[in-house]
N, C-alpha and C positions, 0 to 999 in steps of 0.2 A: 695828878696833873701831868700832862704830857710835856716833854721838853719841846722847845720851839723848833729844834732841828727835825723832829719827827713830823710836826705839822707842816713845816716848810717843804720837806721832801714829798709829802703827800700832795700839797697844793701846786707844786711845780708841774705836775702832769696835766693840769686843767687850766682853762682860761677863766677869766673873771665872770663871764656870762654863765658858764656851767656851774660855778660855785654859787652865784646868786640864784640860779634856778633851783639848785638843791636846797638852799636855805628857804626859798619861797615855798617849795613843795613841802618841806618839813614843817614850816610855820602854818601852812594851810591845813595839813593833817592835824596839827595840834589845836587849831582853832575850830575844826569841825566838831570836836567834842563839846564845845561851848554851846553850839546850836544857835548862835547869834549871827544873823545875816548882816547886821550893821557893822559888827567887828570884822567880819569877813570882807565886807565892802571897803572898809578902811585899810585892811591889809592888802587887798588888791590894788587900791589906789596908791598906797605907799610904795609898793614894789613896782608898780607901773612907772611912777616917777623915778625910782632908782634905776630902772632899766633904760628910761629915756635919757637920764642925765649922765649915765656912765659914758666916758669918752669912747668914741667909735674906733679910735686907734688901737685900743686894747680889747675891743669887744666886737664880735661879728654883727652884721646888720640884722640878722634874724632876731636878736634880742631887742633891737630898737622897735621892730614891729610887734613883738610880744608886749613890750611896755606900752605901746600905743593902744593895743587891744585891751590891756588891763585898765588903762586910764579911761577907756570908753565904757567898759563893763562895770567898773567900781561904783559910779554914781547910780547906775540902774539897780545894783544889788542893795545899795544903801537906801534908795528911795522905796523899794518894794518890801523892805523889812517890816515885820508886824510890830516889833517892839517899840 
């Protein structure tokens, strides 16, 4: 287990949008192994809402538009799933 000081010193170099994008990308890579478009659609929708609801004072506007795009794409992924 890493001490909190190590994690804190790493995270101070990045803003919240970059950290959320990293977590989103790693989660997407992990879910691709499942092969389920429904789960991937739910993942996109959840992170789309997270990006939309993150306060803009600590997050650049680019991530707001990313969240909007993910919220639009998520229902399409979920609806076109075969399972």
